[in-house]
CHARMM-style PDB file with segment names, atoms N, HN, CA, C and O in Angstrom:
ATOM      1  N   MET     1      40.334 -32.915  53.235  1.00  0.00      PROA
ATOM      2  CA  MET     1      39.274 -31.964  53.463  1.00  0.00      PROA
ATOM      3  C   MET     1      39.069 -31.791  54.965  1.00  0.00      PROA
ATOM      4  O   MET     1      39.056 -32.773  55.707  1.00  0.00      PROA
ATOM      5  N   PRO     2      38.913 -30.574  55.406  1.00  0.00      PROA
ATOM      6  CA  PRO     2      38.703 -30.335  56.830  1.00  0.00      PROA
ATOM      7  C   PRO     2      37.279 -30.714  57.247  1.00  0.00      PROA
ATOM      8  O   PRO     2      36.342 -30.665  56.449  1.00  0.00      PROA
ATOM      9  N   LEU     3      37.148 -31.088  58.507  1.00  0.00      PROA
ATOM     10  HN  LEU     3      37.908 -31.127  59.155  1.00  0.00      PROA
ATOM     11  CA  LEU     3      35.838 -31.352  59.093  1.00  0.00      PROA
ATOM     12  C   LEU     3      35.673 -30.470  60.327  1.00  0.00      PROA
ATOM     13  O   LEU     3      36.656 -30.157  60.999  1.00  0.00      PROA
ATOM     14  N   PRO     4      34.445 -30.069  60.630  1.00  0.00      PROA
ATOM     15  CA  PRO     4      34.213 -29.144  61.740  1.00  0.00      PROA
ATOM     16  C   PRO     4      33.974 -29.827  63.084  1.00  0.00      PROA
ATOM     17  O   PRO     4      33.228 -29.304  63.911  1.00  0.00      PROA
ATOM     18  N   PHE     5      34.598 -30.993  63.320  1.00  0.00      PROA
ATOM     19  HN  PHE     5      35.205 -31.418  62.648  1.00  0.00      PROA
ATOM     20  CA  PHE     5      34.461 -31.652  64.611  1.00  0.00      PROA
ATOM     21  C   PHE     5      35.735 -32.412  64.936  1.00  0.00      PROA
ATOM     22  O   PHE     5      36.730 -32.256  64.228  1.00  0.00      PROA
ATOM     23  N   ALA     6      35.741 -33.247  66.003  1.00  0.00      PROA
ATOM     24  HN  ALA     6      34.933 -33.374  66.578  1.00  0.00      PROA
ATOM     25  CA  ALA     6      36.960 -33.870  66.528  1.00  0.00      PROA
ATOM     26  C   ALA     6      37.751 -34.623  65.459  1.00  0.00      PROA
ATOM     27  O   ALA     6      38.970 -34.469  65.381  1.00  0.00      PROA
ATOM     28  N   LEU     7      37.096 -35.422  64.646  1.00  0.00      PROA
ATOM     29  HN  LEU     7      36.106 -35.547  64.709  1.00  0.00      PROA
ATOM     30  CA  LEU     7      37.767 -36.006  63.477  1.00  0.00      PROA
ATOM     31  C   LEU     7      37.883 -34.858  62.491  1.00  0.00      PROA
ATOM     32  O   LEU     7      36.907 -34.516  61.823  1.00  0.00      PROA
ATOM     33  N   ASP     8      39.069 -34.256  62.390  1.00  0.00      PROA
ATOM     34  HN  ASP     8      39.861 -34.534  62.932  1.00  0.00      PROA
ATOM     35  CA  ASP     8      39.176 -32.944  61.743  1.00  0.00      PROA
ATOM     36  C   ASP     8      39.506 -32.960  60.260  1.00  0.00      PROA
ATOM     37  O   ASP     8      39.727 -31.897  59.680  1.00  0.00      PROA
ATOM     38  N   HSD     9      39.548 -34.128  59.622  1.00  0.00      PROA
ATOM     39  HN  HSD     9      39.368 -34.992  60.093  1.00  0.00      PROA
ATOM     40  CA  HSD     9      39.774 -34.170  58.180  1.00  0.00      PROA
ATOM     41  C   HSD     9      39.385 -35.544  57.636  1.00  0.00      PROA
ATOM     42  O   HSD     9      39.225 -36.504  58.389  1.00  0.00      PROA
ATOM     43  N   ILE    10      39.239 -35.617  56.330  1.00  0.00      PROA
ATOM     44  HN  ILE    10      39.369 -34.837  55.718  1.00  0.00      PROA
ATOM     45  CA  ILE    10      39.012 -36.888  55.636  1.00  0.00      PROA
ATOM     46  C   ILE    10      39.987 -36.974  54.471  1.00  0.00      PROA
ATOM     47  O   ILE    10      40.591 -35.978  54.072  1.00  0.00      PROA
ATOM     48  N   ASN    11      40.126 -38.160  53.942  1.00  0.00      PROA
ATOM     49  HN  ASN    11      39.636 -38.969  54.266  1.00  0.00      PROA
ATOM     50  CA  ASN    11      40.897 -38.354  52.713  1.00  0.00      PROA
ATOM     51  C   ASN    11      39.937 -38.307  51.540  1.00  0.00      PROA
ATOM     52  O   ASN    11      38.891 -38.955  51.555  1.00  0.00      PROA
ATOM     53  N   LEU    12      40.290 -37.550  50.541  1.00  0.00      PROA
ATOM     54  HN  LEU    12      41.140 -37.023  50.529  1.00  0.00      PROA
ATOM     55  CA  LEU    12      39.514 -37.470  49.306  1.00  0.00      PROA
ATOM     56  C   LEU    12      40.416 -38.037  48.214  1.00  0.00      PROA
ATOM     57  O   LEU    12      41.536 -37.567  48.016  1.00  0.00      PROA
ATOM     58  N   TRP    13      39.926 -39.036  47.516  1.00  0.00      PROA
ATOM     59  HN  TRP    13      39.016 -39.418  47.677  1.00  0.00      PROA
ATOM     60  CA  TRP    13      40.729 -39.704  46.498  1.00  0.00      PROA
ATOM     61  C   TRP    13      40.272 -39.275  45.104  1.00  0.00      PROA
ATOM     62  O   TRP    13      39.079 -39.279  44.799  1.00  0.00      PROA
ATOM     63  N   LEU    14      41.230 -38.910  44.275  1.00  0.00      PROA
ATOM     64  HN  LEU    14      42.199 -38.907  44.523  1.00  0.00      PROA
ATOM     65  CA  LEU    14      40.995 -38.612  42.867  1.00  0.00      PROA
ATOM     66  C   LEU    14      41.778 -39.640  42.054  1.00  0.00      PROA
ATOM     67  O   LEU    14      43.007 -39.684  42.125  1.00  0.00      PROA
ATOM     68  N   LEU    15      41.077 -40.456  41.292  1.00  0.00      PROA
ATOM     69  HN  LEU    15      40.080 -40.420  41.235  1.00  0.00      PROA
ATOM     70  CA  LEU    15      41.713 -41.509  40.507  1.00  0.00      PROA
ATOM     71  C   LEU    15      41.568 -41.194  39.028  1.00  0.00      PROA
ATOM     72  O   LEU    15      40.455 -41.108  38.509  1.00  0.00      PROA
ATOM     73  N   ARG    16      42.707 -41.022  38.348  1.00  0.00      PROA
ATOM     74  HN  ARG    16      43.611 -41.092  38.770  1.00  0.00      PROA
ATOM     75  CA  ARG    16      42.653 -40.813  36.902  1.00  0.00      PROA
ATOM     76  C   ARG    16      42.169 -42.111  36.289  1.00  0.00      PROA
ATOM     77  O   ARG    16      42.679 -43.184  36.610  1.00  0.00      PROA
ATOM     78  N   ASP    17      41.184 -42.017  35.407  1.00  0.00      PROA
ATOM     79  HN  ASP    17      40.770 -41.145  35.146  1.00  0.00      PROA
ATOM     80  CA  ASP    17      40.467 -43.181  34.922  1.00  0.00      PROA
ATOM     81  C   ASP    17      40.336 -43.114  33.410  1.00  0.00      PROA
ATOM     82  O   ASP    17      40.545 -42.061  32.807  1.00  0.00      PROA
ATOM     83  N   GLU    18      39.991 -44.238  32.800  1.00  0.00      PROA
ATOM     84  HN  GLU    18      39.822 -45.094  33.290  1.00  0.00      PROA
ATOM     85  CA  GLU    18      39.674 -44.269  31.372  1.00  0.00      PROA
ATOM     86  C   GLU    18      38.652 -45.367  31.155  1.00  0.00      PROA
ATOM     87  O   GLU    18      38.846 -46.504  31.585  1.00  0.00      PROA
ATOM     88  N   LEU    19      37.567 -45.024  30.488  1.00  0.00      PROA
ATOM     89  HN  LEU    19      37.409 -44.101  30.139  1.00  0.00      PROA
ATOM     90  CA  LEU    19      36.521 -45.985  30.189  1.00  0.00      PROA
ATOM     91  C   LEU    19      36.109 -45.804  28.741  1.00  0.00      PROA
ATOM     92  O   LEU    19      35.726 -44.709  28.327  1.00  0.00      PROA
ATOM     93  N   ASP    20      36.188 -46.874  27.977  1.00  0.00      PROA
ATOM     94  HN  ASP    20      36.499 -47.763  28.313  1.00  0.00      PROA
ATOM     95  CA  ASP    20      35.847 -46.833  26.552  1.00  0.00      PROA
ATOM     96  C   ASP    20      36.614 -45.743  25.822  1.00  0.00      PROA
ATOM     97  O   ASP    20      36.072 -45.073  24.943  1.00  0.00      PROA
ATOM     98  N   GLY    21      37.882 -45.569  26.193  1.00  0.00      PROA
ATOM     99  HN  GLY    21      38.321 -46.114  26.908  1.00  0.00      PROA
ATOM    100  CA  GLY    21      38.735 -44.603  25.526  1.00  0.00      PROA
ATOM    101  C   GLY    21      38.558 -43.163  25.979  1.00  0.00      PROA
ATOM    102  O   GLY    21      39.227 -42.270  25.458  1.00  0.00      PROA
ATOM    103  N   VAL    22      37.670 -42.918  26.940  1.00  0.00      PROA
ATOM    104  HN  VAL    22      37.127 -43.643  27.363  1.00  0.00      PROA
ATOM    105  CA  VAL    22      37.437 -41.562  27.444  1.00  0.00      PROA
ATOM    106  C   VAL    22      38.184 -41.385  28.756  1.00  0.00      PROA
ATOM    107  O   VAL    22      37.903 -42.064  29.744  1.00  0.00      PROA
ATOM    108  N   ARG    23      39.145 -40.458  28.753  1.00  0.00      PROA
ATOM    109  HN  ARG    23      39.374 -39.906  27.951  1.00  0.00      PROA
ATOM    110  CA  ARG    23      39.909 -40.163  29.966  1.00  0.00      PROA
ATOM    111  C   ARG    23      39.075 -39.278  30.881  1.00  0.00      PROA
ATOM    112  O   ARG    23      38.410 -38.351  30.419  1.00  0.00      PROA
ATOM    113  N   SER    24      39.111 -39.563  32.177  1.00  0.00      PROA
ATOM    114  HN  SER    24      39.651 -40.317  32.553  1.00  0.00      PROA
ATOM    115  CA  SER    24      38.318 -38.800  33.145  1.00  0.00      PROA
ATOM    116  C   SER    24      38.869 -39.061  34.541  1.00  0.00      PROA
ATOM    117  O   SER    24      39.944 -39.639  34.705  1.00  0.00      PROA
ATOM    118  N   TRP    25      38.118 -38.627  35.534  1.00  0.00      PROA
ATOM    119  HN  TRP    25      37.245 -38.157  35.401  1.00  0.00      PROA
ATOM    120  CA  TRP    25      38.456 -38.832  36.944  1.00  0.00      PROA
ATOM    121  C   TRP    25      37.318 -39.555  37.639  1.00  0.00      PROA
ATOM    122  O   TRP    25      36.143 -39.310  37.366  1.00  0.00      PROA
ATOM    123  N   THR    26      37.690 -40.453  38.543  1.00  0.00      PROA
ATOM    124  HN  THR    26      38.645 -40.652  38.764  1.00  0.00      PROA
ATOM    125  CA  THR    26      36.743 -41.029  39.486  1.00  0.00      PROA
ATOM    126  C   THR    26      37.062 -40.400  40.830  1.00  0.00      PROA
ATOM    127  O   THR    26      38.221 -40.356  41.241  1.00  0.00      PROA
ATOM    128  N   VAL    27      36.034 -39.912  41.517  1.00  0.00      PROA
ATOM    129  HN  VAL    27      35.092 -39.947  41.183  1.00  0.00      PROA
ATOM    130  CA  VAL    27      36.209 -39.240  42.804  1.00  0.00      PROA
ATOM    131  C   VAL    27      35.621 -40.113  43.902  1.00  0.00      PROA
ATOM    132  O   VAL    27      34.462 -40.523  43.834  1.00  0.00      PROA
ATOM    133  N   ILE    28      36.430 -40.391  44.910  1.00  0.00      PROA
ATOM    134  HN  ILE    28      37.372 -40.059  44.965  1.00  0.00      PROA
ATOM    135  CA  ILE    28      35.971 -41.116  46.091  1.00  0.00      PROA
ATOM    136  C   ILE    28      36.093 -40.149  47.249  1.00  0.00      PROA
ATOM    137  O   ILE    28      37.195 -39.769  47.644  1.00  0.00      PROA
ATOM    138  N   ASP    29      34.959 -39.755  47.789  1.00  0.00      PROA
ATOM    139  HN  ASP    29      34.063 -40.064  47.469  1.00  0.00      PROA
ATOM    140  CA  ASP    29      34.909 -38.683  48.777  1.00  0.00      PROA
ATOM    141  C   ASP    29      33.975 -39.080  49.905  1.00  0.00      PROA
ATOM    142  O   ASP    29      32.791 -39.329  49.677  1.00  0.00      PROA
ATOM    143  N   CYS    30      34.499 -39.140  51.115  1.00  0.00      PROA
ATOM    144  HN  CYS    30      35.461 -38.938  51.300  1.00  0.00      PROA
ATOM    145  CA  CYS    30      33.650 -39.513  52.242  1.00  0.00      PROA
ATOM    146  C   CYS    30      33.410 -38.322  53.168  1.00  0.00      PROA
ATOM    147  O   CYS    30      33.143 -38.510  54.355  1.00  0.00      PROA
ATOM    148  N   GLY    31      33.500 -37.122  52.652  1.00  0.00      PROA
ATOM    149  HN  GLY    31      33.717 -36.970  51.688  1.00  0.00      PROA
ATOM    150  CA  GLY    31      33.288 -35.929  53.468  1.00  0.00      PROA
ATOM    151  C   GLY    31      31.821 -35.575  53.618  1.00  0.00      PROA
ATOM    152  O   GLY    31      30.951 -36.166  52.978  1.00  0.00      PROA
ATOM    153  N   ILE    32      31.568 -34.614  54.464  1.00  0.00      PROA
ATOM    154  HN  ILE    32      32.275 -34.134  54.984  1.00  0.00      PROA
ATOM    155  CA  ILE    32      30.211 -34.118  54.658  1.00  0.00      PROA
ATOM    156  C   ILE    32      29.961 -32.970  53.681  1.00  0.00      PROA
ATOM    157  O   ILE    32      30.885 -32.487  53.026  1.00  0.00      PROA
ATOM    158  N   SER    33      28.739 -32.554  53.593  1.00  0.00      PROA
ATOM    159  HN  SER    33      27.988 -32.946  54.125  1.00  0.00      PROA
ATOM    160  CA  SER    33      28.412 -31.451  52.687  1.00  0.00      PROA
ATOM    161  C   SER    33      28.182 -30.185  53.501  1.00  0.00      PROA
ATOM    162  O   SER    33      27.102 -29.979  54.056  1.00  0.00      PROA
ATOM    163  N   ASP    34      29.192 -29.353  53.567  1.00  0.00      PROA
ATOM    164  HN  ASP    34      30.069 -29.520  53.116  1.00  0.00      PROA
ATOM    165  CA  ASP    34      29.018 -28.026  54.156  1.00  0.00      PROA
ATOM    166  C   ASP    34      29.727 -27.022  53.263  1.00  0.00      PROA
ATOM    167  O   ASP    34      30.456 -27.410  52.350  1.00  0.00      PROA
ATOM    168  N   ALA    35      29.525 -25.758  53.513  1.00  0.00      PROA
ATOM    169  HN  ALA    35      28.933 -25.443  54.255  1.00  0.00      PROA
ATOM    170  CA  ALA    35      30.020 -24.711  52.610  1.00  0.00      PROA
ATOM    171  C   ALA    35      31.536 -24.752  52.445  1.00  0.00      PROA
ATOM    172  O   ALA    35      32.031 -24.577  51.332  1.00  0.00      PROA
ATOM    173  N   THR    36      32.283 -24.979  53.518  1.00  0.00      PROA
ATOM    174  HN  THR    36      31.881 -25.122  54.422  1.00  0.00      PROA
ATOM    175  CA  THR    36      33.752 -24.999  53.443  1.00  0.00      PROA
ATOM    176  C   THR    36      34.233 -26.150  52.581  1.00  0.00      PROA
ATOM    177  O   THR    36      35.094 -25.964  51.721  1.00  0.00      PROA
ATOM    178  N   ILE    37      33.691 -27.330  52.799  1.00  0.00      PROA
ATOM    179  HN  ILE    37      32.991 -27.481  53.497  1.00  0.00      PROA
ATOM    180  CA  ILE    37      34.119 -28.497  52.023  1.00  0.00      PROA
ATOM    181  C   ILE    37      33.714 -28.344  50.564  1.00  0.00      PROA
ATOM    182  O   ILE    37      34.496 -28.672  49.671  1.00  0.00      PROA
ATOM    183  N   ARG    38      32.507 -27.850  50.307  1.00  0.00      PROA
ATOM    184  HN  ARG    38      31.872 -27.584  51.032  1.00  0.00      PROA
ATOM    185  CA  ARG    38      32.093 -27.627  48.907  1.00  0.00      PROA
ATOM    186  C   ARG    38      33.028 -26.642  48.215  1.00  0.00      PROA
ATOM    187  O   ARG    38      33.403 -26.855  47.062  1.00  0.00      PROA
ATOM    188  N   ALA    39      33.408 -25.566  48.904  1.00  0.00      PROA
ATOM    189  HN  ALA    39      33.103 -25.393  49.841  1.00  0.00      PROA
ATOM    190  CA  ALA    39      34.325 -24.578  48.315  1.00  0.00      PROA
ATOM    191  C   ALA    39      35.691 -25.193  48.051  1.00  0.00      PROA
ATOM    192  O   ALA    39      36.279 -24.962  46.994  1.00  0.00      PROA
ATOM    193  N   ASN    40      36.205 -25.974  48.996  1.00  0.00      PROA
ATOM    194  HN  ASN    40      35.728 -26.162  49.855  1.00  0.00      PROA
ATOM    195  CA  ASN    40      37.498 -26.640  48.799  1.00  0.00      PROA
ATOM    196  C   ASN    40      37.440 -27.626  47.642  1.00  0.00      PROA
ATOM    197  O   ASN    40      38.359 -27.690  46.826  1.00  0.00      PROA
ATOM    198  N   ARG    41      36.356 -28.397  47.574  1.00  0.00      PROA
ATOM    199  HN  ARG    41      35.609 -28.346  48.238  1.00  0.00      PROA
ATOM    200  CA  ARG    41      36.202 -29.373  46.496  1.00  0.00      PROA
ATOM    201  C   ARG    41      36.150 -28.662  45.145  1.00  0.00      PROA
ATOM    202  O   ARG    41      36.798 -29.104  44.196  1.00  0.00      PROA
ATOM    203  N   GLU    42      35.402 -27.584  45.041  1.00  0.00      PROA
ATOM    204  HN  GLU    42      34.876 -27.225  45.811  1.00  0.00      PROA
ATOM    205  CA  GLU    42      35.321 -26.835  43.780  1.00  0.00      PROA
ATOM    206  C   GLU    42      36.678 -26.263  43.388  1.00  0.00      PROA
ATOM    207  O   GLU    42      37.023 -26.249  42.207  1.00  0.00      PROA
ATOM    208  N   ARG    43      37.449 -25.792  44.360  1.00  0.00      PROA
ATOM    209  HN  ARG    43      37.169 -25.803  45.320  1.00  0.00      PROA
ATOM    210  CA  ARG    43      38.783 -25.271  44.067  1.00  0.00      PROA
ATOM    211  C   ARG    43      39.676 -26.373  43.490  1.00  0.00      PROA
ATOM    212  O   ARG    43      40.403 -26.143  42.524  1.00  0.00      PROA
ATOM    213  N   VAL    44      39.620 -27.566  44.080  1.00  0.00      PROA
ATOM    214  HN  VAL    44      39.029 -27.753  44.865  1.00  0.00      PROA
ATOM    215  CA  VAL    44      40.389 -28.692  43.544  1.00  0.00      PROA
ATOM    216  C   VAL    44      39.917 -29.030  42.137  1.00  0.00      PROA
ATOM    217  O   VAL    44      40.737 -29.212  41.237  1.00  0.00      PROA
ATOM    218  N   PHE    45      38.595 -29.116  41.937  1.00  0.00      PROA
ATOM    219  HN  PHE    45      37.929 -28.968  42.668  1.00  0.00      PROA
ATOM    220  CA  PHE    45      38.070 -29.461  40.621  1.00  0.00      PROA
ATOM    221  C   PHE    45      38.453 -28.413  39.582  1.00  0.00      PROA
ATOM    222  O   PHE    45      38.701 -28.758  38.427  1.00  0.00      PROA
ATOM    223  N   ASP    46      38.505 -27.161  39.965  1.00  0.00      PROA
ATOM    224  HN  ASP    46      38.303 -26.881  40.903  1.00  0.00      PROA
ATOM    225  CA  ASP    46      38.834 -26.085  39.025  1.00  0.00      PROA
ATOM    226  C   ASP    46      40.321 -26.018  38.693  1.00  0.00      PROA
ATOM    227  O   ASP    46      40.685 -25.489  37.643  1.00  0.00      PROA
ATOM    228  N   THR    47      41.192 -26.541  39.563  1.00  0.00      PROA
ATOM    229  HN  THR    47      40.896 -26.971  40.416  1.00  0.00      PROA
ATOM    230  CA  THR    47      42.629 -26.338  39.368  1.00  0.00      PROA
ATOM    231  C   THR    47      43.452 -27.604  39.153  1.00  0.00      PROA
ATOM    232  O   THR    47      44.568 -27.511  38.643  1.00  0.00      PROA
ATOM    233  N   ALA    48      42.955 -28.769  39.516  1.00  0.00      PROA
ATOM    234  HN  ALA    48      42.048 -28.845  39.930  1.00  0.00      PROA
ATOM    235  CA  ALA    48      43.830 -29.942  39.541  1.00  0.00      PROA
ATOM    236  C   ALA    48      43.405 -31.089  38.629  1.00  0.00      PROA
ATOM    237  O   ALA    48      44.060 -32.132  38.633  1.00  0.00      PROA
ATOM    238  N   LEU    49      42.347 -30.940  37.854  1.00  0.00      PROA
ATOM    239  HN  LEU    49      41.815 -30.093  37.851  1.00  0.00      PROA
ATOM    240  CA  LEU    49      41.849 -32.084  37.078  1.00  0.00      PROA
ATOM    241  C   LEU    49      42.263 -32.058  35.615  1.00  0.00      PROA
ATOM    242  O   LEU    49      41.751 -32.854  34.829  1.00  0.00      PROA
ATOM    243  N   ASP    50      43.162 -31.182  35.226  1.00  0.00      PROA
ATOM    244  HN  ASP    50      43.579 -30.535  35.864  1.00  0.00      PROA
ATOM    245  CA  ASP    50      43.681 -31.145  33.858  1.00  0.00      PROA
ATOM    246  C   ASP    50      42.563 -31.068  32.819  1.00  0.00      PROA
ATOM    247  O   ASP    50      42.691 -31.630  31.731  1.00  0.00      PROA
ATOM    248  N   ASP    51      41.474 -30.381  33.142  1.00  0.00      PROA
ATOM    249  HN  ASP    51      41.370 -29.925  34.026  1.00  0.00      PROA
ATOM    250  CA  ASP    51      40.339 -30.217  32.224  1.00  0.00      PROA
ATOM    251  C   ASP    51      39.674 -31.525  31.813  1.00  0.00      PROA
ATOM    252  O   ASP    51      38.976 -31.576  30.800  1.00  0.00      PROA
ATOM    253  N   LEU    52      39.889 -32.590  32.599  1.00  0.00      PROA
ATOM    254  HN  LEU    52      40.456 -32.549  33.422  1.00  0.00      PROA
ATOM    255  CA  LEU    52      39.206 -33.858  32.337  1.00  0.00      PROA
ATOM    256  C   LEU    52      37.925 -33.896  33.171  1.00  0.00      PROA
ATOM    257  O   LEU    52      37.898 -33.346  34.272  1.00  0.00      PROA
ATOM    258  N   PRO    53      36.860 -34.537  32.667  1.00  0.00      PROA
ATOM    259  CA  PRO    53      35.609 -34.585  33.421  1.00  0.00      PROA
ATOM    260  C   PRO    53      35.684 -35.572  34.580  1.00  0.00      PROA
ATOM    261  O   PRO    53      36.543 -36.453  34.613  1.00  0.00      PROA
ATOM    262  N   VAL    54      34.778 -35.408  35.518  1.00  0.00      PROA
ATOM    263  HN  VAL    54      34.081 -34.692  35.491  1.00  0.00      PROA
ATOM    264  CA  VAL    54      34.583 -36.369  36.598  1.00  0.00      PROA
ATOM    265  C   VAL    54      33.537 -37.357  36.111  1.00  0.00      PROA
ATOM    266  O   VAL    54      32.453 -36.960  35.685  1.00  0.00      PROA
ATOM    267  N   CYS    55      33.863 -38.661  36.174  1.00  0.00      PROA
ATOM    268  HN  CYS    55      34.744 -38.984  36.520  1.00  0.00      PROA
ATOM    269  CA  CYS    55      32.922 -39.658  35.644  1.00  0.00      PROA
ATOM    270  C   CYS    55      32.167 -40.370  36.752  1.00  0.00      PROA
ATOM    271  O   CYS    55      31.088 -40.902  36.493  1.00  0.00      PROA
ATOM    272  N   ALA    56      32.670 -40.403  37.947  1.00  0.00      PROA
ATOM    273  HN  ALA    56      33.546 -39.971  38.158  1.00  0.00      PROA
ATOM    274  CA  ALA    56      31.958 -41.085  39.043  1.00  0.00      PROA
ATOM    275  C   ALA    56      32.430 -40.546  40.366  1.00  0.00      PROA
ATOM    276  OT1 ALA    56      31.958 -40.984  41.415  1.00  0.00      PROA
TER     277      ALA     56
END
């Protein structure tokens, strides 16, 4: 994810997970909340999660 200052990106981790037989994703995200990052995050969630829910 891009950042709007000298440290210009962060790593966003998506971990395929399963708890009590329910397949889902755990998201580890250390980014800031601004419009660009929210839009990028939504694009990833809409296209790359194989229709599985985010659990954490």
